[in-house]
N, C-alpha and C positions, 0 to 999 in steps of 0.2 A: 504493499500499500504506500509506504513511504517513497518507494522507487517511482511509482506512478504520478505521486504528486509532484515530486521533483522534476520529473520529466515535463509534466504539464506546466509548471512555472517557468522552465527554460524556454518552452515553446511560446508561452505568452510574453516572456521578456524579449525573446527574439521578434515576435510580430510588433511589439510596441517600438522597437529599434527602427523598424522600417516605415511605421505609420507616424510621420511626421508632418503631414499636411492635412489641411482641411479645405474642402472645396464647397463653396456655396453657390447654389444656381438661382439666379434672380427671375422675377417674372417677366422681365423684358428679353429672355433667352440668352442674356450674358451671365458669366460666371466670375467668381472671385476665389483666389487660392491663398491661404495663409499657412505660414511655416509655424507648426505648434512649438517647435523648440524655443522660440523667442517670445512667446506669449505666456503671461502670468495668469490671466483670467479671461473669461468670455462673457459678455453681458448681451442678452437677446432682448430686443426691443422690436415691436411692430408698428410700422408707419401705416395709417389708414390710407387706402387708395380711394375712398370715398370722397367726392367733391361736395363742399359745404353747400347746403342749399339755402343761401342767403341772398338778398337782393344786390348786395355789394359784390357778389361772385359771379353774377349773370347779368347778361343784358338782354332787353327785349326789343324785338324788331317786328314791324308791322309791314307786310308785304301785300301790295295791290298792284296797280299799274306800274308803280316805281317802289323801291326800297327806301324805307325811313328808320333810322335808328332812334326809337323813342326813348330809350333808357328805361330806368324804373319809374315810370309815369304812374300817377295815381289811378287806380281802376284797371291797370293792365298786368301788374306784377306785385305779389306781395308775399311775405312770409307767415306761414300758418303752422299750426302744431304738427300736421302731417308732412309738411314739406314746403314746396314752393308753388304757389297758386299762380296760374296763368289764365287770365279771362279772354273770352272771344272777342273779336275786333268788330263784328257785325259787317254788314254790307259787302260781303265776300272778301273781307280781309282776312288774311292768314297772320295770327299772332304767334310769334315763335321766341324761344329764348336759347341762347348759346352762352357758353362760358366767357367771361370777360377776358381773361388771360388765356389766350389760344396758344401762344408759343410755349407756355409753361404746362400745356396739358396735350401733348402730341398723340394723335390716334392711330398712325401707322404702325402696323404688326401688333396692335393692341385688340383687346375685347372691351366692348362698351356695354354696361349693364344699367338698364333703366326700369325702375319700378314706377308706375304711374296709373292713374285712373282719370276717367273723363265723366264730367257730370253735365248732362244736357238739361235744357230747360223745357223738355217735351219737344224740341225741335231737333233738326238734323245736325249732326256735328261730325266733323272730320279730324281725325288724328294722324299726324305724319312725323316722321323723323328723316331729315335730309342730312346728307353729308357733302362737305364742300372742300373743293381744292382751291378755289378763288374766294378770299375773305375780303377783297376790296370792293368787288362789285356784287358779291354773293349771288354768282350766276353758275349755270351748268351744275346743278345739284343732283346728287344720286338719292332718289327717294327710296328709302328702305323699309318704311312702314306705311300702309295704306289701310286704315281701318275706320269705320264710321259706325254711328249708333242709328237705330231705326230701320234702315234698309240699305243695300248695296248700291254703290255708285262707282263707276270707272273701275271695275273689277275689285272692288274692296272687299273685305271681310267684315261681317257685323259683329259688334261687340255690345256688351250690356252697360249701361249708364250705372256709374257709381261703383264698378267692380274694379279691383286692382289688377292690372296685367304686369307682365315681366318680359322685356325685351332685350335680348342679347345680340350684339352686332359684332362679328369677327371680321376684321380687316386685315388681309394679308398684302403681299406686294402688288397683286394685281387683281384681287378678288374681294368681294364683300358678301358676307352671308348674314341674314338678319333673321332671327326667330322670335316671335312673340308667343307667349304661352299664358295660360290660366293657372292660378294656384301657386306657381313658383316658376323660376326660370327653367326652361327645357332641359338644361344639363343637370338640373337638381329634381327632375321628376315632374315637372309641371307639364300640362296638358297643351300640345301645339295648337295654335290658333291660325297662324300665318307664317309661312317661311319665304322669303324673297332672296334672290341672289343677283349679283352684277359683277361685271368686270370693269377695272379701271385702268386709265392709261397714263394717269399722273398721281403723285402722292396727294393724299387728302390731308386737310389741316385741322377740320373740326367738324362737329355736328350740331344740328339744331332741332329741338323738340317744339312742335307746334300744333295748334288746332285752328280750324275754319268754323266759326260758330257765332251765334248772336251774343251780345254783350252780357247777358244774364247766365250764360253757360261758362264753364271753365274746365280747366284740368289740373290735376295737382301731381307734381314730381315727388315721389316718396323717397326715392334712393337714385344715385347716380354714382357709378363707379367706372374707373378706367384702368384695366389690369394687363 
């Protein structure tokens, strides 16, 4: 028995002699390597990838015949306990929000997670998510969510008013895949409502979540993560 224990100890000691590095794999597909022989201690902390749902962190745009940055104007965008509330613009105006700091929140080779719900006022409402390569003119958008309440329009899927939905958008070097599900994200067991895909010819910079609805209707963003 003593001989076995001694042999095992030597084996473990030998393995430890060769195990001198620690490799950490990051969510952006890069990695970091550390030499353990020069490290006294390791402290692990978690940095949240969630984007703060505050008015200061988002900008609201109204899109009609032209694009106008309205900012956090009264009645268009506000903070509520459930998240960020976006009101409809009325008169065929699409009201959408995008992150204020675009450069600090890149979306290429990332996955965007959005938890949201739309509350209509008994009228038709359209929910969309667009991805943009041009953030100067906000043109040539890739529409990756096409959902409506009440009835289908232009190939949309019909959703229920006041119900939480979960959209996951995976962006690769030349493709986008968007999956919207009920009950949870599709990769967490949610029930798929709509799946859309598209090819892209240039790098994307950001996304915008928006609705087309009357001014008494609104949507709530309850969670936004970029991983």
